[in-house]
TORNUDREN-209632 format. One record per atom (N, C-alpha, C): residue number from 1; atom name; y, z, x. Coordinates in nm, 3 decimals, always signed. Layout:
BEGIN
[rec NUM,"CA",[Y,Z,X]]
...
***
This chain:
BEGIN
[rec 1,"N",[+1.977,-2.163,+1.359]]
[rec 1,"CA",[+1.979,-2.205,+1.219]]
[rec 1,"C",[+1.894,-2.330,+1.203]]
[rec 2,"N",[+1.832,-2.343,+1.088]]
[rec 2,"CA",[+1.747,-2.458,+1.060]]
[rec 2,"C",[+1.831,-2.586,+1.049]]
[rec 3,"N",[+1.778,-2.695,+1.105]]
[rec 3,"CA",[+1.852,-2.820,+1.108]]
[rec 3,"C",[+1.809,-2.919,+1.000]]
[rec 4,"N",[+1.684,-2.914,+0.959]]
[rec 4,"CA",[+1.636,-3.010,+0.860]]
[rec 4,"C",[+1.628,-2.943,+0.723]]
[rec 5,"N",[+1.622,-3.025,+0.622]]
[rec 5,"CA",[+1.612,-2.973,+0.485]]
[rec 5,"C",[+1.484,-2.892,+0.468]]
[rec 6,"N",[+1.375,-2.942,+0.528]]
[rec 6,"CA",[+1.247,-2.873,+0.519]]
[rec 6,"C",[+1.256,-2.735,+0.585]]
[rec 7,"N",[+1.318,-2.728,+0.701]]
[rec 7,"CA",[+1.330,-2.601,+0.773]]
[rec 7,"C",[+1.421,-2.504,+0.698]]
[rec 8,"N",[+1.528,-2.557,+0.636]]
[rec 8,"CA",[+1.615,-2.469,+0.557]]
[rec 8,"C",[+1.541,-2.411,+0.438]]
[rec 9,"N",[+1.459,-2.493,+0.373]]
[rec 9,"CA",[+1.381,-2.445,+0.259]]
[rec 9,"C",[+1.280,-2.340,+0.304]]
[rec 10,"N",[+1.212,-2.365,+0.417]]
[rec 10,"CA",[+1.115,-2.267,+0.467]]
[rec 10,"C",[+1.184,-2.135,+0.501]]
[rec 11,"N",[+1.306,-2.142,+0.554]]
[rec 11,"CA",[+1.381,-2.021,+0.586]]
[rec 11,"C",[+1.413,-1.943,+0.460]]
[rec 12,"N",[+1.453,-2.015,+0.354]]
[rec 12,"CA",[+1.480,-1.949,+0.225]]
[rec 12,"C",[+1.353,-1.884,+0.171]]
[rec 13,"N",[+1.243,-1.956,+0.177]]
[rec 13,"CA",[+1.116,-1.904,+0.127]]
[rec 13,"C",[+1.071,-1.782,+0.206]]
[rec 14,"N",[+1.094,-1.785,+0.337]]
[rec 14,"CA",[+1.054,-1.673,+0.422]]
[rec 14,"C",[+1.130,-1.547,+0.385]]
[rec 15,"N",[+1.258,-1.561,+0.356]]
[rec 15,"CA",[+1.339,-1.445,+0.316]]
[rec 15,"C",[+1.287,-1.388,+0.184]]
[rec 16,"N",[+1.261,-1.475,+0.090]]
[rec 16,"CA",[+1.212,-1.433,-0.041]]
[rec 16,"C",[+1.075,-1.363,-0.030]]
[rec 17,"N",[+0.986,-1.420,+0.051]]
[rec 17,"CA",[+0.852,-1.363,+0.068]]
[rec 17,"C",[+0.860,-1.229,+0.141]]
[rec 18,"N",[+0.952,-1.219,+0.239]]
[rec 18,"CA",[+0.967,-1.095,+0.313]]
[rec 18,"C",[+1.013,-0.982,+0.221]]
[rec 19,"N",[+1.104,-1.012,+0.128]]
[rec 19,"CA",[+1.149,-0.911,+0.031]]
[rec 19,"C",[+1.034,-0.865,-0.057]]
[rec 20,"N",[+0.953,-0.960,-0.102]]
[rec 20,"CA",[+0.839,-0.927,-0.187]]
[rec 20,"C",[+0.739,-0.841,-0.113]]
[rec 21,"N",[+0.705,-0.881,+0.012]]
[rec 21,"CA",[+0.608,-0.806,+0.090]]
[rec 21,"C",[+0.660,-0.667,+0.125]]
[rec 22,"N",[+0.789,-0.656,+0.152]]
[rec 22,"CA",[+0.848,-0.525,+0.181]]
[rec 22,"C",[+0.835,-0.433,+0.061]]
[rec 23,"N",[+0.856,-0.488,-0.057]]
[rec 23,"CA",[+0.842,-0.411,-0.180]]
[rec 23,"C",[+0.699,-0.362,-0.197]]
[rec 24,"N",[+0.603,-0.450,-0.169]]
[rec 24,"CA",[+0.462,-0.415,-0.182]]
[rec 24,"C",[+0.423,-0.306,-0.081]]
[rec 25,"N",[+0.472,-0.317,+0.043]]
[rec 25,"CA",[+0.443,-0.215,+0.144]]
[rec 25,"C",[+0.502,-0.080,+0.104]]
[rec 26,"N",[+0.620,-0.084,+0.044]]
[rec 26,"CA",[+0.684,+0.038,-0.004]]
[rec 26,"C",[+0.600,+0.102,-0.115]]
[rec 27,"N",[+0.547,+0.019,-0.204]]
[rec 27,"CA",[+0.460,+0.068,-0.312]]
[rec 27,"C",[+0.336,+0.133,-0.253]]
[rec 28,"N",[+0.281,+0.074,-0.148]]
[rec 28,"CA",[+0.164,+0.130,-0.080]]
[rec 28,"C",[+0.195,+0.269,-0.025]]
[rec 29,"N",[+0.308,+0.280,+0.046]]
[rec 29,"CA",[+0.344,+0.409,+0.105]]
[rec 29,"C",[+0.367,+0.515,-0.003]]
[rec 30,"N",[+0.428,+0.475,-0.112]]
[rec 30,"CA",[+0.453,+0.567,-0.223]]
[rec 30,"C",[+0.322,+0.616,-0.282]]
[rec 31,"N",[+0.224,+0.526,-0.298]]
[rec 31,"CA",[+0.093,+0.564,-0.353]]
[rec 31,"C",[+0.024,+0.664,-0.261]]
[rec 32,"N",[+0.031,+0.640,-0.131]]
[rec 32,"CA",[-0.032,+0.730,-0.034]]
[rec 32,"C",[+0.035,+0.867,-0.037]]
[rec 33,"N",[+0.169,+0.868,-0.042]]
[rec 33,"CA",[+0.242,+0.994,-0.046]]
[rec 33,"C",[+0.211,+1.072,-0.174]]
[rec 34,"N",[+0.191,+1.001,-0.284]]
[rec 34,"CA",[+0.160,+1.068,-0.411]]
[rec 34,"C",[+0.028,+1.142,-0.401]]
[rec 35,"N",[-0.071,+1.080,-0.339]]
[rec 35,"CA",[-0.202,+1.145,-0.322]]
[rec 35,"C",[-0.188,+1.265,-0.229]]
[rec 36,"N",[-0.118,+1.247,-0.118]]
[rec 36,"CA",[-0.098,+1.358,-0.023]]
[rec 36,"C",[-0.029,+1.477,-0.091]]
[rec 37,"N",[+0.072,+1.447,-0.173]]
[rec 37,"CA",[+0.146,+1.554,-0.242]]
[rec 37,"C",[+0.054,+1.627,-0.341]]
[rec 38,"N",[-0.030,+1.551,-0.412]]
[rec 38,"CA",[-0.123,+1.612,-0.507]]
[rec 38,"C",[-0.225,+1.699,-0.435]]
[rec 39,"N",[-0.272,+1.654,-0.319]]
[rec 39,"CA",[-0.369,+1.731,-0.242]]
[rec 39,"C",[-0.303,+1.860,-0.191]]
[rec 40,"N",[-0.180,+1.847,-0.144]]
[rec 40,"CA",[-0.107,+1.966,-0.096]]
[rec 40,"C",[-0.081,+2.064,-0.210]]
[rec 41,"N",[-0.068,+2.011,-0.331]]
[rec 41,"CA",[-0.048,+2.096,-0.448]]
[rec 41,"C",[-0.170,+2.181,-0.480]]
[rec 42,"N",[-0.288,+2.135,-0.440]]
[rec 42,"CA",[-0.409,+2.215,-0.457]]
[rec 42,"C",[-0.488,+2.189,-0.583]]
[rec 43,"N",[-0.437,+2.109,-0.676]]
[rec 43,"CA",[-0.509,+2.080,-0.800]]
[rec 43,"C",[-0.603,+1.962,-0.778]]
[rec 44,"N",[-0.732,+1.990,-0.766]]
[rec 44,"CA",[-0.828,+1.885,-0.731]]
[rec 44,"C",[-0.841,+1.779,-0.840]]
[rec 45,"N",[-0.837,+1.820,-0.966]]
[rec 45,"CA",[-0.852,+1.724,-1.076]]
[rec 45,"C",[-0.735,+1.624,-1.079]]
[rec 46,"N",[-0.615,+1.677,-1.066]]
[rec 46,"CA",[-0.497,+1.590,-1.066]]
[rec 46,"C",[-0.497,+1.501,-0.943]]
[rec 47,"N",[-0.535,+1.556,-0.829]]
[rec 47,"CA",[-0.539,+1.478,-0.705]]
[rec 47,"C",[-0.641,+1.365,-0.716]]
[rec 48,"N",[-0.755,+1.394,-0.778]]
[rec 48,"CA",[-0.860,+1.292,-0.794]]
[rec 48,"C",[-0.812,+1.179,-0.884]]
[rec 49,"N",[-0.738,+1.212,-0.989]]
[rec 49,"CA",[-0.687,+1.109,-1.080]]
[rec 49,"C",[-0.584,+1.020,-1.009]]
[rec 50,"N",[-0.495,+1.082,-0.934]]
[rec 50,"CA",[-0.394,+1.005,-0.860]]
[rec 50,"C",[-0.461,+0.922,-0.751]]
[rec 51,"N",[-0.563,+0.979,-0.687]]
[rec 51,"CA",[-0.638,+0.908,-0.583]]
[rec 51,"C",[-0.700,+0.781,-0.640]]
[rec 52,"N",[-0.756,+0.791,-0.759]]
[rec 52,"CA",[-0.823,+0.675,-0.820]]
[rec 52,"C",[-0.723,+0.561,-0.845]]
[rec 53,"N",[-0.604,+0.592,-0.895]]
[rec 53,"CA",[-0.505,+0.487,-0.919]]
[rec 53,"C",[-0.450,+0.432,-0.787]]
[rec 54,"N",[-0.438,+0.519,-0.688]]
[rec 54,"CA",[-0.386,+0.475,-0.558]]
[rec 54,"C",[-0.483,+0.381,-0.488]]
[rec 55,"N",[-0.613,+0.404,-0.507]]
[rec 55,"CA",[-0.714,+0.318,-0.445]]
[rec 55,"C",[-0.697,+0.174,-0.495]]
[rec 56,"N",[-0.674,+0.158,-0.624]]
[rec 56,"CA",[-0.657,+0.023,-0.677]]
[rec 56,"C",[-0.531,-0.042,-0.622]]
[rec 57,"N",[-0.425,+0.037,-0.604]]
[rec 57,"CA",[-0.301,-0.016,-0.544]]
[rec 57,"C",[-0.326,-0.060,-0.400]]
[rec 58,"N",[-0.394,+0.023,-0.324]]
[rec 58,"CA",[-0.422,-0.009,-0.184]]
[rec 58,"C",[-0.508,-0.135,-0.174]]
[rec 59,"N",[-0.612,-0.144,-0.257]]
[rec 59,"CA",[-0.700,-0.262,-0.256]]
[rec 59,"C",[-0.624,-0.388,-0.295]]
[rec 60,"N",[-0.538,-0.376,-0.394]]
[rec 60,"CA",[-0.460,-0.491,-0.441]]
[rec 60,"C",[-0.371,-0.545,-0.331]]
[rec 61,"N",[-0.306,-0.456,-0.258]]
[rec 61,"CA",[-0.216,-0.497,-0.151]]
[rec 61,"C",[-0.295,-0.557,-0.035]]
[rec 62,"N",[-0.414,-0.504,-0.009]]
[rec 62,"CA",[-0.499,-0.560,+0.097]]
[rec 62,"C",[-0.551,-0.697,+0.057]]
[rec 63,"N",[-0.585,-0.715,-0.071]]
[rec 63,"CA",[-0.634,-0.845,-0.119]]
[rec 63,"C",[-0.528,-0.954,-0.103]]
[rec 64,"N",[-0.401,-0.915,-0.114]]
[rec 64,"CA",[-0.292,-1.011,-0.099]]
[rec 64,"C",[-0.257,-1.034,+0.047]]
[rec 65,"N",[-0.331,-0.968,+0.138]]
[rec 65,"CA",[-0.314,-0.981,+0.283]]
[rec 65,"C",[-0.176,-0.934,+0.330]]
[rec 66,"N",[-0.119,-0.838,+0.258]]
[rec 66,"CA",[+0.007,-0.778,+0.302]]
[rec 66,"C",[-0.025,-0.674,+0.411]]
[rec 67,"N",[-0.139,-0.606,+0.396]]
[rec 67,"CA",[-0.192,-0.524,+0.505]]
[rec 67,"C",[-0.335,-0.569,+0.530]]
[rec 68,"N",[-0.386,-0.537,+0.647]]
[rec 68,"CA",[-0.522,-0.576,+0.683]]
[rec 68,"C",[-0.623,-0.493,+0.604]]
[rec 69,"N",[-0.736,-0.551,+0.575]]
[rec 69,"CA",[-0.837,-0.482,+0.496]]
[rec 69,"C",[-0.889,-0.356,+0.566]]
[rec 70,"N",[-0.892,-0.358,+0.700]]
[rec 70,"CA",[-0.937,-0.239,+0.772]]
[rec 70,"C",[-0.834,-0.126,+0.764]]
[rec 71,"N",[-0.707,-0.162,+0.759]]
[rec 71,"CA",[-0.603,-0.060,+0.743]]
[rec 71,"C",[-0.615,+0.003,+0.605]]
[rec 72,"N",[-0.642,-0.078,+0.505]]
[rec 72,"CA",[-0.662,-0.026,+0.370]]
[rec 72,"C",[-0.782,+0.068,+0.367]]
[rec 73,"N",[-0.890,+0.026,+0.431]]
[rec 73,"CA",[-1.011,+0.108,+0.435]]
[rec 73,"C",[-0.985,+0.241,+0.505]]
[rec 74,"N",[-0.907,+0.236,+0.613]]
[rec 74,"CA",[-0.875,+0.358,+0.687]]
[rec 74,"C",[-0.795,+0.455,+0.602]]
[rec 75,"N",[-0.695,+0.403,+0.529]]
[rec 75,"CA",[-0.616,+0.489,+0.441]]
[rec 75,"C",[-0.703,+0.551,+0.332]]
[rec 76,"N",[-0.787,+0.470,+0.271]]
[rec 76,"CA",[-0.874,+0.520,+0.164]]
[rec 76,"C",[-0.969,+0.626,+0.216]]
[rec 77,"N",[-1.025,+0.601,+0.333]]
[rec 77,"CA",[-1.119,+0.696,+0.393]]
[rec 77,"C",[-1.053,+0.831,+0.422]]
[rec 78,"N",[-0.935,+0.825,+0.479]]
[rec 78,"CA",[-0.866,+0.950,+0.514]]
[rec 78,"C",[-0.822,+1.027,+0.390]]
[rec 79,"N",[-0.778,+0.955,+0.288]]
[rec 79,"CA",[-0.740,+1.023,+0.164]]
[rec 79,"C",[-0.863,+1.086,+0.097]]
[rec 80,"N",[-0.976,+1.013,+0.099]]
[rec 80,"CA",[-1.099,+1.065,+0.039]]
[rec 80,"C",[-1.146,+1.190,+0.114]]
[rec 81,"N",[-1.137,+1.187,+0.246]]
[rec 81,"CA",[-1.177,+1.302,+0.326]]
[rec 81,"C",[-1.088,+1.424,+0.297]]
[rec 82,"N",[-0.957,+1.399,+0.283]]
[rec 82,"CA",[-0.865,+1.508,+0.252]]
[rec 82,"C",[-0.894,+1.565,+0.113]]
[rec 83,"N",[-0.927,+1.476,+0.020]]
[rec 83,"CA",[-0.960,+1.520,-0.115]]
[rec 83,"C",[-1.089,+1.602,-0.115]]
[rec 84,"N",[-1.187,+1.557,-0.039]]
[rec 84,"CA",[-1.315,+1.627,-0.031]]
[rec 84,"C",[-1.297,+1.764,+0.033]]
[rec 85,"N",[-1.210,+1.772,+0.133]]
[rec 85,"CA",[-1.185,+1.899,+0.202]]
[rec 85,"C",[-1.115,+2.001,+0.112]]
[rec 86,"N",[-1.054,+1.952,+0.005]]
[rec 86,"CA",[-0.983,+2.039,-0.089]]
[rec 86,"C",[-1.082,+2.132,-0.161]]
[rec 87,"N",[-1.206,+2.089,-0.176]]
[rec 87,"CA",[-1.308,+2.169,-0.245]]
[rec 87,"C",[-1.347,+2.287,-0.164]]
***
């Protein structure tokens, strides 16, 4: 347990930030799953629309450094390849 006031405050802040980041990571996974589900559905137009919104979500989370930019790029690349293969 933290012994100083500063350490106690940092511990509180860490818990709060961890909850926020966990929420953001969950949003990322949901966006990726939505694109995968649309691709599995076979409707290319709908999948492309969902892909476009998911890309902005992925970039936003990477910009906040919740995930690494290369991980974001990898997810986007794989989703784009899956979408392209749908044609």
